Steps between C-alpha positions, in 0.01 A plus 500: 500500500144508633559851634644616167204346318256684728673834441514419129121505493521875560660548157165454332305686767688822431360506146146372564381845600320792346190320381302723736538765229194341340305578816619862493382542141161332543317831527605587144395170339178358363345200674738561789359221716616250235788668314680593825543141625586382149773765482646379829493135392655582161776697671579213738501246216733706280734584790515134599570374148766748393648525849543121511677502164733778612581342838568156350735654244673711764549226758634260235794731425584572865771236556819648651346713774826621666623628162168669421514687832868590469570872447783396268273365225395692189181632665672607822311248713152557357406131480204519260683714245811282522302177459323630189819645355696177554221283354487698174879528486542121524232430240558777246843638586353834601321620812289762319191281527539496878510878505180507295333269754612725785357793305165321471501450877587868552211610277270265692615651829438849361144413402449336839610825664262700281220261594579540869489879475171488312350255747628687806373829362156358436480347848636816660232706327230253604616502862517880498148519355385297801701726736712202605845654432688779678468827307216352297396842368841541336509160331134527396556799271487435127633697205289651223536166321357325807835342593595486873849637435583555867456137596674388178809701592476368855518145364797591278695665783439216745607241241811703414604539865449128563718416198777727628559262790655252255797739462584476869380157606387206292365340818268794561385504136436125492307532824279767341435276199404212730282728712318637195447152356383351829277801565325448169440132569357581843274762339383238247437239770307711752179539291513128417544416868196706598305348211554146628448590868284789618325553163461135409119510523435866419722526190299548180691356199505681169462354150853357520550265796643159584179355637541239769876496446537866595551445873754221447698706249479799734645305792776363276591857402502620862717209617741551209542869587554407865773259386657770280494744791723262695734448202537873434593548866776238511872589481659458158863476613693319772637584747241769569654842561391861483623523141276216376217502752150476351312803632176407324313365806602804705379747237177316412423449868565869563261606223229264627550625855477866395197436278305309763603749767385795290166327442443419867611838633357735238367388162218276623324801646464690174575276199174369356635321194515608134315820416223438245505748213249323275129466575395136473 
């Protein structure tokens, strides 16, 4: 039960993502040094509130787990859809409300995908501008409307190809979801880690800061992400076999190894950081 509880914590962590979009849009806002952090905090607060309501409602209707996972039920083994359908059918005599709830989730997933493409495109363009991506000259090009269409279509194609894996192997697709989620958390935690370690004395706070509590909160965030990293790497089925093996630690470790190796062997000799295009 303790193991199930620990893995259950990941349910909320999958949805507490994307608030970095505020950081991506800071350049286009007024009073960015204040409105940017407030946007991130507002996003976290709203995600936490509505996500908690949704998860409590969902877990309260998940009772007969073997039936929900059975391919012989009305939803063909799709547990969430079956749970919602059965709950509305018992209460109102019709499962239409459950289908509406599934539709709301589907729309939410669609917008999440659109957000990911927008965010990836923006980061891809920024990395290309700094010559930090292969074929940077291609992804750096913009249309007459000043839209980096090449890197936008790159984000779309990569996302589409990754989604295709779900048709052949749910294990591979779930591993990609875990890898993407864990990768984002690691990306969030690294700047915080350097803030509370190497830059602890040199960091210059902006108008919005946590004062003397900043270091303590920073360490709490780093330790929590370290704990999540372990949870995301644990097996989710027993006995462990090739069909249910969690490949997340292998993939994340491979990306870290390639990134650090590329830096040590090549990039550190020419990459000088972000290219400044505004005179300060």
